[in-house]
N, C-alpha and C positions, 0 to 999 in steps of 0.2 A: 793550966788555964790562965787566960788573961784576967788581971784585975781591973783592966780598963778596956772598954770597948769603943771602937771608932765606927761610925756609920755615916755613909755618904749617900744622899738620895737626891735624884732629880726626876721630876715628873710633871704632868699637866697640873696647873694650879687648880685648886678646888677649895670650897669652904670646909673647914674642919681638919685640915691636914695635920696641923700641929697637935691637935687633940688626939687624932688617930695614932700618931707616932708616939706620943707620951703614954697613951693607954697600952699599946703593944709593949713598950719598954717596961712599964710597971708590971705587966703580967709576967715578964721574965725576971722580975725583981732586980732590974737595972735602974740605978739612980742617975738622972741627968746631971752631969757636971757642968756642961756648957752646951748651948744650942745656938748656932748661928744660921739664920735663914735669909733668903733673898727671893723676891718675887719679880720676875720680868712681866710687868703687867701687859705690855704691848703684845707679847707673844704667849701670854698665859702659861708661863713656866715657873716651877717652884724648885728651889735648891735649898739643901740643908746639910749642915755638918754637925753631927752630934757626938759628944764624948760622954760616955757613961762609966760610972764605977760599979763594981760588982762582978762576980764571976759569971761568965757566959757558958752555960753547961750544954746548951743545945742550939748551936748556930743555925742548923737546918730548920728548926722549929721557928726561930725568929725570922728567918728569911721567908718562910712560907706564910707567916702571919702578915708580913708586909705585903707580899704578893696578893694575898686574899683581900686586903683592905684598902690598899692604895690604888690609884688609877692604873689601868691596864698597861700603859706604856712606861711604867716606872722603872728606873734604873737604881738598884740598891747594891751597895758594896758594904760588906761587913768585915772589919778588920783586914783591910788590904795589907800587903807585905809592909812591915814596919821599917825595914832597912832597904832602901832603894839601891839598885845596882846601876852603876854608871859607866859608860865608855866616853872618853873625851877625844875629840878630833881637833888637831892643831895644824898649823902651817909653820910659821917662823916666830911669831911674836910670843913672848914668854909670860907676860904679866898676868893674864887670866888663868893660865895653866898653873903658874906658881902659886897663886892664891888658892886655887882649888886643892892642889896637892898638899900644901901646908895645912889647910883645914881638915883635909881627909886624914893626914897623918896624926893630928891631935884629936880627931873624932868629933869635930864640932858640927858636922853634918849628920843627919839621920840617914846617911847614904854611904856607899862604899865605891870608890873608884876601882874598877876591875883592870882597866888597861887604857893606854894612850895610843892613838893612831895618828901618824903624821904623813903628809905628802912630801915633806922634807925630813931629813934626819937631824936637823939642828937641835931639837929638844930631847933627843934620845938619851944622852949622857945625863941631863938634868933629871929626867923621868926615872931613870934606873937608880938614881941616888935614893929614891923612895921605895926601892925594891918592887917596882911595878913594871910589867911588860910594856915594851914600846914596839909597835908594828910600823915599820916604814914601808909605805906603798906609794911609789913614785907615780905621778901623773904624766911624766915626760915620756915622749915617744910611744904613747898609747892613745887609743881612741877614748873619748869620754865614757863610752859604754864599757870597754874593757877595764878602765880604771875603777869605775863604780862597781862593777861585778866583783873585783878583787876586794874592794873596800867593804861591800855588803857581806861578803863571805866572812871576813874577819870580825866585823861588828856582830853579825848574827850568831857567831860561835860563843859569844858571851851572854846571850839571852838577857840583855840589859833592859831595865825599865825605861831609862832615858839615855839618849846619845847627845852629849853636850858639845856644841860647836864653839870651842874656845878660841876665837879668832881663826877659824878654819876658812881660808880665803878661796873657796871654790863654790861656784853655783851648782847646786845639786839638781839633777834632772827630775821630772815628775815621776819617772819610773822608780828612782831610788827613794824619793820622798814617800811614795805609796807603800813601799815595803816596810817603812818605820813610821807610819801615820800616827800622829799624836805623841811621838816619842823624841822627835828632834827639837832641840832647844838651841837657839842662836843668840849671840850677843851682837847687836848692831851698834856701831859707834856713832849714833845720832839719836836725837829725840824724835822717833818716828810719829807721824808720817813725813816729817821734814827731811830733806837731804837723803833720799833713798839712793842706794847703789854705792859706787866707788867714791873715794876721796871726800867724805862728808865734811871733814874739818876744813878742807880748802873751800868747799861750797859755803860752809858757815862763815869763814873769814871773809870771803868775797862778798857775802851778803851783809856783813857787818852786824852779825847777831850779838845780843847781849847775854844770852845763855847758851850753853852747850849741854848735851846730855847723852844718855845711852839707854838702850832698850833691849830687854830680854824678851824673846817671843818664840812661839812655836813656829816651825818651818812649814810652809805650804808651797804649792806650785807657783804662787805669786811672790816675786822677789821682795823680801823685807816687808811683807804685808800680812804675816800670820798673826794669830791671836796674841795680844800683848800680855805679858805676865808681870813685869816690873819695869818702871821707868824712873830715872832721876836726872837732876840737872845741877849745873854749877854756873854761877854768874861770871861773865867775862866782860872785858871792855876793849877799847881801841888799842890798848898797849899790848895785847896778845897777838903775836904773829901765828902763822899756821902751826909752827913747831910747839909754841907754848900752849895752844889749844889742844894739840895732840897729847902733850904730856899731862895736862889737866884731865883730858878725857880718859886716859888709861885708868886713872884712879876711880872714876865713875864706872867705867866699864866692868872692872873686876868686882866692885861692890854690888853692882846691879845683877851681874851673873850669879854671884854667890848667894844673893838674897833669893833669886828665882830658884836656885837648886834647893835651898832650905825650905821654901814654901811647897815645892813639889815633893820633897821628901817627907813632909809632914802631912801630905794629902790635903792641902789647903786650896788647891786650884782645881776648878771644874771648867771644862771646855763647853762653850755654848755658841755654836756657829763660829763666827770669826771674832768672838769675844771670849773673855775668861771671867769667871766668878772667882774672886780671891778672898777667902775668909782669913782675916788676920787675927 
């Protein structure tokens, strides 16, 4: 039995929802340790993340109680998998993958990396130092459709909770994205929505920006426009050339991506249209 129970709820907003949730939990002799809620008043949507202490003996009873008393469109998750399964997609750049694999090795994520997949084999030897499988799937001399079919087959075999694009420099088709909807996480080397697409550091340098940043977001059909999970920035000035900006940016990129993975692994992120609700 779990000594701690995690509950995630999103539904239409209504008067008395917090009282209903509190009463249902009290009936199951669960004590609320923390409750973080958010109301999107414009769209009349309610979101809550609740952590409870106490043994949950009858999960199905608790689920039914919420079904009976909350609005009819409610989505309720009770104790989702506590250790998320990850597959990491890479191309040639190592910094984000290195950070993820070191954290995975020392168990600092509530997640487990199952495999790494690359469209080049540059990072295979490094990955295998961590006793993890590396799948090399070249995109060269193949149609985009064939490449993505092979990629999807390998990724699907791991039944991952999330597929992390750790500097995976390929634009994925709507067909591929739809197969893994809500599971694809990308790190973009820019503070979105600025400098979408390729060469953002050159774009930033040419514009003379005073901050650079990175964005971790869900992947959708719209390039670099999916729901944002985490962003961060660093101050720069006229003395930074493109190379200097890129070097500084790599530190932000790996920190932002790892933070996003941690938030997702702790079930602190809820999707809401093209936005996220992030309970810290």
